[in-house]
C-alpha positions in Angstrom: 189.0 160.3 132.6 189.8 164.3 131.4 187.1 165.9 132.1 187.9 169.3 130.3 188.6 170.6 127.1 191.4 170.6 125.1 191.5 174.5 125.2 192.3 174.5 128.9 194.6 171.9 128.3 196.7 173.7 125.7 196.3 177.0 128.8 197.7 174.4 131.7 200.5 173.1 128.8 201.9 176.5 128.0 201.4 177.8 131.5 203.4 174.5 132.9 206.4 176.0 130.8 206.2 179.5 131.5 209.2 179.0 134.4 211.6 176.9 131.8 211.0 180.1 129.5 211.8 182.3 132.4 214.3 180.7 134.3 216.5 180.9 130.8 215.8 184.0 129.6 214.9 186.0 132.6 217.2 188.6 131.6 216.2 189.3 128.4 213.0 191.3 128.6 212.2 191.4 124.9 211.6 187.6 124.5 210.2 187.2 128.0 207.4 190.0 126.6 207.2 188.3 123.1 206.6 185.0 125.4 203.6 186.5 127.3 202.1 188.1 124.1 202.1 184.3 122.9 200.6 183.1 126.3 197.6 186.0 126.4 196.8 184.6 122.2 196.8 181.3 123.5 194.5 182.1 126.5 191.9 183.6 124.3 191.5 180.7 121.8 188.0 181.8 120.9 186.9 184.9 120.4 184.1 186.0 122.7 181.7 183.6 123.3 182.3 183.5 126.8 178.3 182.3 127.6 178.5 179.5 124.5 181.6 178.3 125.7 180.5 178.0 129.4 177.6 176.0 128.3 179.6 173.6 126.3 182.2 173.4 129.3 179.3 172.5 131.8 178.0 169.8 129.2 181.5 168.4 128.8 181.6 168.3 132.7 178.2 167.0 133.1 177.3 163.0 134.3 174.8 162.3 131.6 174.5 162.3 127.9 174.0 165.7 126.3 171.9 167.0 123.3 173.3 170.2 122.6 171.2 172.3 119.2 173.7 175.2 118.2 171.7 177.5 115.6 172.3 180.8 113.6 172.7 182.6 110.8 174.9 181.1 108.1 178.9 181.8 108.5 178.7 182.7 112.3 181.2 180.4 113.0 179.3 177.8 114.6 181.5 174.8 113.6 184.3 176.8 114.2 183.2 177.3 117.9 182.5 173.6 118.3 185.8 172.2 116.8 188.0 174.2 118.4 186.0 174.2 121.7 186.3 170.2 121.7 189.4 169.8 119.8 191.0 166.3 120.7 187.4 165.4 122.0 185.6 165.3 119.0 185.8 161.6 117.9 183.4 162.2 115.0 181.8 164.8 112.8 180.1 165.1 109.6 178.0 167.9 107.6 175.4 167.5 105.3 175.4 168.3 101.9 173.5 171.7 100.3 171.1 170.0 98.0 172.5 166.9 98.6 169.9 163.6 97.3 168.7 161.4 100.1 171.8 158.9 98.6 174.1 161.4 98.7 173.9 162.6 102.3 173.8 158.7 103.0 176.9 157.7 101.5 178.5 161.0 102.9 177.7 160.1 106.7 179.0 156.7 105.7 182.4 157.5 104.1 183.5 159.8 107.3 182.4 156.3 109.4 185.3 155.2 107.6 187.4 157.5 107.4 187.3 157.5 111.3 188.3 154.1 111.5 184.9 151.9 111.5 185.6 148.7 109.9 184.5 148.1 106.5 180.6 146.8 106.4 178.0 146.5 103.9 177.0 149.8 102.4 174.5 151.1 104.4 170.7 151.1 102.7 168.8 154.2 105.1 169.3 156.6 108.0 168.3 153.4 110.5 171.6 151.6 109.2 173.5 154.8 109.3 172.6 155.3 113.0 173.6 151.9 114.1 176.9 152.1 112.3 177.8 155.0 114.4 176.7 153.2 117.5 179.0 150.6 116.4 182.1 152.8 116.3 180.9 154.8 119.5 180.9 151.5 121.4 184.6 150.6 120.1 186.3 153.8 121.6 185.7 153.0 125.2 183.6 154.9 128.0 185.7 158.4 128.2 183.6 161.1 127.3 183.6 161.9 123.7 181.4 164.5 121.6 180.0 164.2 118.2 179.0 166.5 115.8 176.5 166.4 113.2 176.8 169.7 110.9 174.0 171.3 109.0 171.8 169.1 110.1 168.6 170.6 108.2 170.3 169.3 104.6 170.5 165.8 106.0 166.9 166.0 105.9 166.0 165.3 102.8 162.2 164.6 101.9 160.7 161.5 103.4 164.0 160.1 103.9 163.2 158.9 107.5 165.9 161.1 108.8 164.3 162.6 112.0 163.0 159.0 112.9 166.2 157.8 113.1 167.7 160.5 114.5 165.3 160.1 117.3 165.7 156.3 117.8 169.4 156.8 118.1 169.4 159.2 120.9 166.3 157.3 122.7 167.3 153.9 122.5 170.5 153.8 123.0 172.6 157.5 123.6 170.3 158.3 126.8 171.3 154.6 128.7 175.0 156.0 128.5 176.8 158.5 130.5 179.5 159.5 128.2 178.1 161.1 124.9 177.8 165.2 124.0 176.2 164.6 120.3 176.4 168.4 119.0 173.8 169.3 116.2 174.5 172.3 114.1 172.4 174.5 111.6 172.1 177.6 109.3 168.3 177.2 108.9 166.9 178.4 111.9 163.4 177.9 111.1 164.2 174.0 110.4 165.9 174.0 113.7 163.4 175.6 115.9 160.6 173.7 114.6 161.8 170.3 113.9 164.1 169.9 116.7 163.9 172.9 119.4 160.2 173.1 119.5 159.4 169.6 118.4 157.0 167.3 119.5 157.4 163.8 118.1 160.3 161.4 119.7 162.9 164.6 120.4 160.0 166.2 122.7 162.1 167.8 125.7 165.3 165.4 124.9 167.2 168.4 124.1 169.3 169.2 127.2 171.0 172.5 125.9 170.7 174.9 122.9 172.3 178.2 121.9 171.5 180.4 119.6 175.1 181.7 118.4 175.0 185.5 117.2 177.4 187.7 115.4 180.2 189.3 116.8 179.8 192.6 118.4 181.7 195.3 118.1 184.4 194.3 120.9 185.1 191.4 119.9 184.6 192.3 115.8 187.8 194.5 116.8 189.5 191.7 118.8 189.1 189.5 115.5 190.6 192.3 113.1 193.4 192.9 115.6 194.4 189.3 115.4 194.4 189.3 112.1 196.9 192.2 112.1 194.4 195.2 111.7 195.3 198.2 113.2 191.7 200.2 112.9 190.3 203.1 114.6 187.0 202.5 116.1 185.2 205.0 113.6 186.9 202.5 110.8 185.5 199.3 112.7 182.3 200.4 113.1 182.2 201.2 109.4 183.2 197.5 108.4 180.3 196.1 111.0 177.6 198.4 109.4 178.8 197.1 105.8 178.9 193.6 106.6 178.4 192.9 110.4 179.9 191.1 112.8 180.1 188.0 110.8 183.4 186.1 111.7 182.9 184.4 107.8 183.2 187.9 106.1 185.3 189.5 108.4 187.9 187.0 107.8 188.4 188.2 104.2 189.4 191.4 104.9 193.3 191.4 103.9 195.6 193.6 106.1 198.1 194.4 104.0 194.8 196.9 102.2 193.2 199.6 104.0 189.9 199.3 104.5 188.3 201.2 101.9 190.6 198.7 99.2 189.2 195.6 101.2 185.5 197.0 100.5 186.2 197.6 96.6 188.1 194.1 96.3 185.4 192.2 98.1 182.0 194.0 96.8 182.7 196.2 93.6 185.7 194.2 92.1 183.0 191.6 89.3 184.5 188.4 91.1 184.5 189.8 94.5 183.7 187.2 97.7 181.4 189.3 99.1 179.7 190.2 95.7 179.0 186.5 94.8 178.1 185.4 98.8 174.8 187.6 98.1 172.9 184.6 96.5 174.2 182.0 97.8 173.6 183.1 101.1 169.9 183.4 100.7 169.8 180.0 98.2 171.7 178.2 101.1 168.5 179.0 103.6 165.6 178.9 101.9 163.8 177.0 99.0 162.5 179.3 96.6 164.9 182.1 97.6 163.8 184.6 95.1 160.6 185.1 97.2 163.3 186.2 100.0 165.2 187.8 98.2 162.3 190.2 96.8 161.0 190.7 100.4 164.4 191.8 101.5 164.9 194.2 98.1 162.0 196.2 99.2 162.3 196.6 102.7 165.5 197.6 101.8 164.1 200.4 100.1 162.0 202.0 103.3 164.2 202.9 105.9 161.8 202.5 108.6 160.0 199.0 107.0 156.9 197.8 106.0 153.4 196.3 107.3 152.5 192.9 105.3 149.8 194.7 103.5 152.7 196.7 102.1 154.9 194.1 101.1 151.8 192.0 99.4 151.6 194.9 97.3 155.3 196.1 96.4 156.3 192.4 95.8 153.2 190.9 94.1 153.6 187.7 96.6 150.2 186.3 97.5 149.0 186.8 100.6 148.4 183.4 102.7 150.8 180.8 104.6 153.6 181.0 102.1 154.4 184.9 102.7 153.9 184.0 106.6 156.7 181.4 106.3 159.0 184.0 104.3 158.5 186.8 106.9 158.7 184.1 109.8 161.8 182.5 108.6 163.8 185.7 107.9 163.3 186.7 111.2 164.4 183.1 113.0 167.3 183.9 110.5 167.6 187.5 112.0 167.6 189.2 108.3 164.6 191.1 109.2 162.7 192.4 112.7 159.3 193.2 113.6 158.0 195.9 115.5 154.8 197.9 116.7 154.7 201.4 118.3 154.3 201.5 122.0 151.5 203.9 122.3 149.0 202.3 119.6 147.7 198.7 120.8 146.4 196.6 118.0 148.4 198.5 114.9 150.0 196.1 112.3 153.1 194.9 112.3 156.0 196.6 111.0 158.7 194.1 109.0 162.3 195.9 108.8 165.5 194.5 107.3 168.0 194.7 109.9 170.9 192.6 108.2 173.6 194.8 107.7 175.5 193.1 104.9 172.1 192.7 102.9 171.4 196.2 103.2 174.4 197.1 102.0 174.5 195.1 98.9 171.3 196.1 97.9 171.8 199.6 98.1 175.3 199.8 96.5 176.0 196.3 95.2 172.7 195.3 92.9 171.8 198.9 91.8 175.3 198.8 90.3 175.7 202.5 89.7 178.7 202.7 91.6 182.5 201.9 91.0 183.8 201.6 94.0 183.3 202.2 98.0 185.8 205.5 98.2 183.5 207.5 95.6 180.9 206.8 97.5 181.8 207.7 100.9 181.6 211.9 102.3 178.2 211.8 99.4 174.7 212.2 100.6 173.9 208.8 99.9 176.6 207.5 101.9 175.4 209.5 105.3 171.6 208.3 104.1 173.3 204.8 104.7 175.4 205.5 107.7 172.3 207.1 109.3 170.3 204.5 109.3 172.8 201.5 109.3 174.6 203.4 112.8 170.5 203.3 114.2 170.9 199.2 113.9 173.9 199.6 115.0 173.1 201.2 118.7 170.1 198.8 118.5 172.6 195.5 118.4 174.6 197.1 121.0 171.8 198.2 124.0 173.6 196.5 126.6 176.6 198.2 125.9 174.1 201.4 125.7 172.5 200.5 129.4 176.3 200.2 131.1 176.9 203.7 129.4 174.0 204.7 131.2 174.6 203.1 134.7 171.4 201.1 133.7 172.8 198.0 133.8 170.7 196.5 136.5 167.4 197.8 135.7 164.9 195.8 133.7 164.2 197.6 130.6 162.3 197.1 127.2 163.3 199.0 124.2 160.5 199.8 121.4 160.1 202.0 118.6 157.4 205.4 119.2 155.9 206.7 116.7 153.0 209.9 116.8 151.2 212.1 114.6 149.8 215.6 115.3 149.0 218.3 113.6 152.6 219.4 112.6 153.6 215.9 111.4 154.5 213.7 114.5 157.4 212.4 115.1 159.3 209.2 115.5 161.7 208.2 117.2 163.6 204.5 116.3 164.8 203.9 120.4 163.1 204.5 123.7 164.1 202.9 126.7 161.5 202.3 129.2 162.9 201.4 132.4 161.4 199.8 135.6 162.3 203.3 137.6 160.6 206.1 137.0 162.2 206.9 134.1 162.4 207.2 130.1 165.2 207.0 127.7 164.7 209.0 124.4 167.6 208.0 122.3 168.5 210.4 119.2 171.3 208.5 117.3 173.8 210.4 114.4 177.0 208.8 113.0 179.2 211.7 112.1 183.0 211.9 111.6 182.8 215.0 113.7 181.3 215.9 116.7 177.5 216.7 115.9 176.1 220.3 116.5 173.0 220.6 118.1 171.5 223.7 116.0 168.6 225.6 117.4 166.0 224.1 115.0 166.9 220.9 116.0 166.9 221.7 119.6 163.1 222.9 119.0 162.7 219.3 117.3 164.2 217.4 120.4 162.0 219.7 122.3 158.6 218.8 120.5 159.4 215.0 121.0 159.9 215.1 124.4 156.5 217.1 125.1 154.7 214.7 122.8 156.2 211.9 124.4 155.5 213.2 127.7 151.8 213.3 127.1 152.0 210.0 125.3 152.6 208.0 128.7 150.1 210.7 130.3 153.5 212.3 132.1 154.3 209.4 134.9 157.2 209.1 134.1 160.7 211.6 133.8 161.7 211.5 130.7 165.7 212.1 129.5 167.0 212.6 125.8 169.9 210.7 125.5 172.3 211.3 122.5 174.3 208.3 120.7 176.7 210.4 118.7 179.7 208.3 117.0 181.9 211.1 118.1 180.1 213.1 120.7 178.4 216.5 120.7 179.8 219.8 119.8 180.5 221.6 123.1 179.1 224.5 121.2 176.1 223.5 120.0 172.5 223.6 121.7 173.4 220.1 124.2 171.8 221.7 127.4 168.4 219.7 126.5 170.6 216.5 126.3 170.7 214.2 129.5 172.9 211.5 128.8 175.8 211.4 125.9 176.8 207.6 124.6 179.7 207.6 122.1 180.6 205.4 119.7 183.8 204.1 122.1 181.0 203.0 124.7 179.5 200.8 121.7 183.0 198.8 122.1 182.6 197.6 125.8 182.8 193.6 126.1 
């Protein structure tokens, strides 16, 4: 029985033939170099996802049956990860049908079983029958370790279908008595995955053996993905690309290396039939029922840089206050479209809801308004810098670990919060304050510019005021360091003596 994935088999196989190639072409340095490039690519078949691959590998090598739930936003690469990692060990896979009826879901599952070689049976009447046929098919494969993938699981669970009860019965009555099954289920509707599976209080309570939340790529993985596609972009361009569409592999794969980044954005967003122009409504419709209400919420949030309270959202959208809005906000947050925060020095203050999805923010800002003809016509304008300023702050927020590494505080436990303060001068707000377990606070300023940022005398005075107000807010119990996160660093001639630490864009590309 092979207890390693197909990924490692490929690496072993190509490593095995290295001596043969070098023996034949040892004097041809060009061919040897090209072969090593191929080997390097083979060694890293999956970009990033190191922690997730470790979870999958441990599950495959365990001595018991495993039940793994993988959730994450749509298009993030959940299915690709499972298929690529397990490959030949994947003996059965099927996926739910978006907006499919109960009968359509049953028929699709059954046809996949027939395609895999299940001998013709009477057509199943319900999910109990379906899982019995799946059991029969798996029993015919012997006792070798085998992987089953049920993709887009929430779509299979149509109203009153009995799907969850049948899945529970399949796992509890049969799979748990075996030691050769790795059942992987995926779903983009993260709220469904959390409520009905991961936090299940019924027959599947505590039955999941492992769960994975798959995030978008970070900057490091995004650059690696684009390089593999044939792009040779600067870090600035990769960051700009990330700020437009996020680290969503499916979106990144739409980019064409023969075009510049601006040409790609024009084609995908500003072209009437562009793939990412048409994606927006499909994205929300595939994730949420009553998607129009969800879109209305993100629309009003896209117009407010720092976010809105619940009451402000109700006033701006006209939606009723109650369980419906609560579900919308919870679902948007669970799918990483928005985040909630409160100021650390104002306990009891209402939560602020802020849009943090790069793709949604770009679409709302530049596409939905339909006032713009191309991306190149926007770059360098006030609208561009307004958008870039906010999205670079979001970019920094999702790369906290890289910032901590640059500051040399990776090993220190921290909390990242927003700080707001009001005084007779109008007050201040800092979008990122890093509270450390040692007696130090990092007050972070973030600026996205192509050239090194110049700190003027007025800006230095503004920083000194923030420093003083934060020091008073913390009762001067900790030292405060002003940390400047600037895409292109700081101008040497600027008033930079007040800055304790400097983080540049390149630092955010650390793995």
